[in-house]
KOLTI-655326 format. One record per residue (C-alpha): x, y, z; residue in three letters. Coordinates in steps of 0.001 Angstrom, whole numbers, always signed. Example, Ala and Ser with C-alpha at 12.3 -4.5 7.8 and 13.67 -1.06 7.14 Angstrom:
         u         v         w   rest
    +12300     -4500     +7800    Ala
    +13670     -1060     +7140    Ser
# end
This chain:
         u         v         w   rest
   +172487    -23852    +89904    Met
   +172549    -23538    +86097    Arg
   +170303    -25679    +83961    Gly
   +173388    -27121    +82168    Ala
   +174878    -28092    +85521    Ala
   +171672    -29815    +86586    Val
   +171538    -31708    +83340    Thr
   +175184    -32807    +83669    Ala
   +174627    -33948    +87275    Ile
   +171523    -35854    +86273    Trp
   +173294    -37693    +83414    Lys
   +176232    -38598    +85686    Ile
   +173944    -39711    +88496    Ala
   +171810    -41796    +86090    Ser
   +174930    -43568    +84760    Arg
   +176315    -44191    +88301    Glu
   +172942    -45416    +89510    Phe
   +172816    -47938    +86657    Glu
   +176388    -49145    +87279    Leu
   +175794    -49503    +91033    Thr
   +172408    -51140    +90605    Ala
   +173943    -53768    +88297    Arg
   +176498    -54704    +90897    Ser
   +176086    -58174    +92383    Arg
   +177376    -56769    +95658    Trp
   +174506    -54283    +95867    Ser
   +171918    -56987    +95276    Trp
   +173654    -59372    +97770    Ala
   +173640    -56737   +100462    Phe
   +170020    -55848    +99928    Ala
   +169060    -59550   +100096    Leu
   +171163    -60049   +103223    Leu
   +169446    -57071   +104845    Leu
   +165964    -58363   +103960    Ala
   +166814    -61828   +105362    Ile
   +168209    -60323   +108538    Leu
   +165141    -58073   +109053    Ala
   +162801    -61004   +108610    Leu
   +164927    -63253   +110785    Gly
   +165103    -60701   +113592    Val
   +161295    -60239   +113478    Ser
   +160511    -63954   +113373    Tyr
   +162982    -64940   +116049    Leu
   +162132    -62018   +118292    Gly
   +160309    -64155   +120804    Leu
   +162272    -67380   +120330    Ser
   +164180    -67033   +123582    Leu
   +160814    -67000   +125342    Gly
   +159719    -70240   +123757    Gly
   +157826    -68704   +120926    Tyr
   +158623    -68683   +117198    Ala
   +156475    -66107   +115344    Arg
   +156790    -62646   +113840    Phe
   +156913    -59762   +116287    Val
   +155796    -56191   +115635    Gly
   +157621    -53232   +114211    Phe
   +158818    -51847   +117593    Ala
   +160626    -54988   +118684    Arg
   +161987    -55508   +115191    Thr
   +163335    -51961   +114975    Ala
   +164933    -52267   +118390    Thr
   +166763    -55431   +117428    Ser
   +167539    -54398   +113867    Leu
   +169005    -50985   +114588    Val
   +172201    -52397   +116002    Asn
   +172764    -54552   +112917    Leu
   +171971    -51653   +110613    Ile
   +174338    -49202   +112281    Thr
   +177163    -51685   +111724    Phe
   +176327    -53176   +108244    Leu
   +175213    -50072   +106338    Ile
   +178278    -47965   +107177    Pro
   +180790    -50557   +106051    Val
   +178817    -51255   +102853    Asn
   +178431    -47523   +102062    Ala
   +182089    -46844   +102733    Leu
   +183097    -49639   +100375    Ala
   +180683    -48443    +97728    Leu
   +181938    -44829    +98075    Gly
   +185535    -45995    +97668    Val
   +184778    -48041    +94560    Leu
   +182601    -45411    +92975    Ala
   +185337    -42740    +93226    Phe
   +188342    -45013    +92783    Ser
   +190757    -43781    +90049    Pro
   +191136    -47396    +88915    Glu
   +187516    -47405    +87770    Gln
   +188739    -45582    +84636    Gly
   +185831    -43221    +84045    Asp
   +187207    -40122    +85809    Thr
   +189422    -38979    +82929    Glu
   +186569    -39554    +80449    Val
   +184157    -37433    +82514    Leu
   +186750    -34657    +83000    Leu
   +187285    -34456    +79283    Ala
   +183671    -33340    +78916    Gln
   +182585    -29732    +79329    Pro
   +181556    -30239    +82972    Ile
   +183049    -29149    +86313    Thr
   +184636    -31362    +88859    Arg
   +181951    -30438    +91380    Arg
   +179302    -31812    +88955    Glu
   +181293    -35010    +88629    Val
   +181461    -35551    +92380    Val
   +177880    -34602    +93108    Val
   +176567    -36639    +90187    Gly
   +178490    -39800    +91082    Lys
   +177540    -39385    +94740    Tyr
   +173829    -38957    +94040    Leu
   +173769    -41936    +91630    Gly
   +175534    -44230    +94056    Ala
   +173363    -42992    +96907    Cys
   +170183    -43476    +94866    Gly
   +171081    -47033    +94039    Ala
   +171962    -48015    +97624    Met
   +168874    -46217    +98961    Ser
   +166741    -48167    +96437    Ala
   +168260    -51399    +97768    Gly
   +167535    -50413   +101330    Leu
   +163986    -49482   +100514    Leu
   +163469    -52803    +98730    Trp
   +164991    -54846   +101597    Ala
   +163327    -53065   +104464    Leu
   +160140    -52537   +102483    Gly
   +159645    -56263   +101690    Ile
   +160383    -57037   +105336    Ser
   +157958    -54355   +106481    Gly
   +155142    -55797   +104328    Val
   +155664    -59291   +105734    Val
   +155809    -57996   +109305    Ile
   +152628    -55965   +108792    Ala
   +150733    -58969   +107395    Leu
   +151878    -61243   +110200    Arg
   +152101    -58939   +113228    Ala
   +149965    -55867   +112459    Gly
   +150736    -52182   +111969    Leu
   +151424    -51253   +115569    Ser
   +154469    -48973   +115923    Glu
   +154838    -48597   +112139    Leu
   +156146    -45106   +112635    Val
   +159273    -46409   +114488    Ala
   +160027    -48753   +111635    Tyr
   +159482    -45988   +109044    Ala
   +161889    -43779   +110917    Val
   +164411    -46633   +110996    Leu
   +164151    -46822   +107217    Val
   +164655    -43062   +106746    Val
   +167620    -42984   +109133    Leu
   +169143    -45984   +107390    Ser
   +169145    -43935   +104168    Ile
   +170676    -40977   +106003    Leu
   +173379    -43294   +107407    Leu
   +174007    -44485   +103851    Cys
   +174424    -40859   +102700    Met
   +176864    -40051   +105488    Val
   +179183    -42981   +104960    Phe
   +178977    -42862   +101208    Leu
   +180291    -39312   +101435    Gly
   +183017    -40424   +103800    Leu
   +183939    -43271   +101459    Gly
   +184153    -40809    +98540    Ala
   +186367    -38543   +100615    Leu
   +188704    -41337   +101606    Val
   +188957    -42600    +98004    Ser
   +189644    -39184    +96583    Ile
   +192332    -38380    +99128    Val
   +194024    -41807    +98956    Ala
   +193996    -41900    +95061    Arg
   +194527    -45684    +95291    Asn
   +191857    -48321    +95723    Arg
   +193638    -50555    +98142    Met
   +194776    -47697   +100331    Lys
   +191283    -46242   +100274    Ala
   +189699    -49546   +101282    Leu
   +192137    -49867   +104148    Gly
   +191377    -46294   +105233    Gly
   +187646    -46932   +104999    Ala
   +187941    -50077   +107092    Leu
   +189989    -48209   +109694    Ala
   +187365    -45489   +109810    Leu
   +184587    -48039   +110317    Trp
   +186477    -49718   +113133    Ile
   +187147    -46363   +114718    Leu
   +183520    -45208   +114700    Leu
   +181867    -48593   +115256    Gly
   +184231    -50348   +117604    Val
   +186817    -48094   +119245    Leu
   +184755    -44955   +119588    Tyr
   +182838    -45960   +122746    Asp
   +186047    -47011   +124405    Leu
   +187576    -43670   +123595    Met
   +184545    -41807   +124972    Val
   +184712    -43919   +128152    Leu
   +188387    -42957   +128628    Gly
   +187698    -39283   +128020    Val
   +184761    -39415   +130475    Ser
   +186958    -40880   +133191    Ile
   +189638    -38251   +132644    Leu
   +187235    -35250   +132489    Phe
   +184439    -36299   +134829    Gly
   +182551    -33973   +137109    Gly
   +180791    -31023   +135588    Glu
   +182197    -31842   +132138    Trp
   +180654    -35332   +132040    Leu
   +177208    -34469   +130658    Arg
   +178550    -32192   +127852    Pro
   +181083    -34815   +126894    Ile
   +178596    -37630   +126763    Leu
   +176037    -35605   +124809    Leu
   +178689    -34461   +122345    Ser
   +179930    -37995   +121904    Ser
   +176549    -39204   +120672    Val
   +176079    -36313   +118279    Leu
   +179656    -36620   +116999    Ala
   +179086    -40224   +115819    Asn
   +176252    -40748   +113275    Pro
   +176040    -44419   +114094    Met
   +175318    -43584   +117735    Asp
   +172887    -40777   +116786    Thr
   +170778    -43035   +114615    Val
   +170807    -45865   +117200    Arg
   +169696    -43528   +119999    Val
   +166931    -41902   +117954    Val
   +165392    -45274   +117080    Val
   +165617    -46626   +120590    Leu
   +164010    -43437   +121954    Met
   +161103    -43823   +119541    Leu
   +160351    -47370   +120699    Val
   +160812    -46461   +124362    Gly
   +163859    -48665   +124961    Ala
   +165392    -46193   +127375    Lys
   +167415    -48846   +129206    Thr
   +169449    -49460   +126041    Ser
   +170362    -45836   +125338    Leu
   +173553    -45707   +127294    Gly
   +174762    -42670   +129286    Pro
   +175099    -40282   +126364    Gly
   +171838    -41463   +124781    Gly
   +170038    -40977   +128068    Ala
   +171133    -37356   +128182    Ile
   +170113    -36828   +124576    Leu
   +166821    -38536   +125376    Gly
   +166169    -35973   +128078    Glu
   +166468    -33189   +125478    Leu
   +164784    -34955   +122607    Ala
   +161343    -33628   +123504    Gly
   +162533    -30050   +123373    Ser
   +163238    -27846   +120398    Val
   +166964    -27765   +121395    Leu
   +167190    -31545   +121369    Gly
   +165512    -31963   +118032    Lys
   +167616    -29176   +116559    Thr
   +170817    -30798   +117747    Leu
   +169888    -34144   +116233    Ile
   +168885    -32603   +112901    Ala
   +171985    -30352   +112683    Val
   +174293    -33277   +113522    Ser
   +172866    -35584   +110879    Leu
   +172718    -32872   +108194    Val
   +176320    -31856   +108968    Ala
   +177466    -35449   +108700    Trp
   +175869    -35668   +105259    Val
   +177073    -32318   +103865    Met
   +180567    -31856   +105308    Ile
   +182158    -35085   +103905    Pro
   +180626    -34360   +100464    Leu
   +181939    -30790   +100584    Trp
   +185397    -31906   +101579    Leu
   +185420    -34595    +98906    Ala
   +184462    -31986    +96272    Thr
   +187196    -29652    +97426    Arg
   +189824    -32416    +97457    Ala
   +188733    -33469    +93926    Phe
   +188951    -29966    +92598    Gln
   +192518    -29607    +93819    Glu
   +193860    -32761    +92286    Gln
   +195812    -33087    +89074    Asp
   +194931    -35790    +86543    Phe
# end
């Protein structure tokens, strides 16, 4: 990549980072996530008659389900708003001596950086409190949860950008993003169940394994649960992936799946943006 292109991307990303970081919504979401993380940790033993902070493993186990629902919807909305034509900065940027790819990549990196900073702040503050009150046991599982949360943010931010660019209208894009979130977060498991019933037998294991890798929300959830040893919560597809996780094949499948979910939506968004007329 040329030095001029890197400079242009950096300037666009810096501007987008500043705009996103100033947003009240970004701060509200980060604060909500921090409160939820602390609440989950503190109330982890409340059903057993105790009220105190629990360790990283139990916190990660409880928090991963919240994260895999909240981060995607926030990242989708942020992606839609960042790339919405109504924002008014697209024409100004395109009037500069920069390419459309640089505009998409710069805005994506800036928005992603701002949301990632919010996630690090929220989960970092919570992690410090948990460490002080419950010790450092299973810190690795919590650290992996933080990293995968950022990856999930990158995935759905790219999907939000793609939906916004294709829709070319903020309200349509927000509706499409909401539909995508409902599809992957709510209806997906029902669809997998139906397909599994129709194509059972020898096809069952490949279908269940593919279903986990084909949904980044499920992939992140399964990886975190495997790390903390919560095998009973993996589900059928997660259990199959768990059997392969210790092998090179299993780790490769997980890595390729997550990287593909990050790169492909961004690539499609760039292509769609390059083909549009303004």
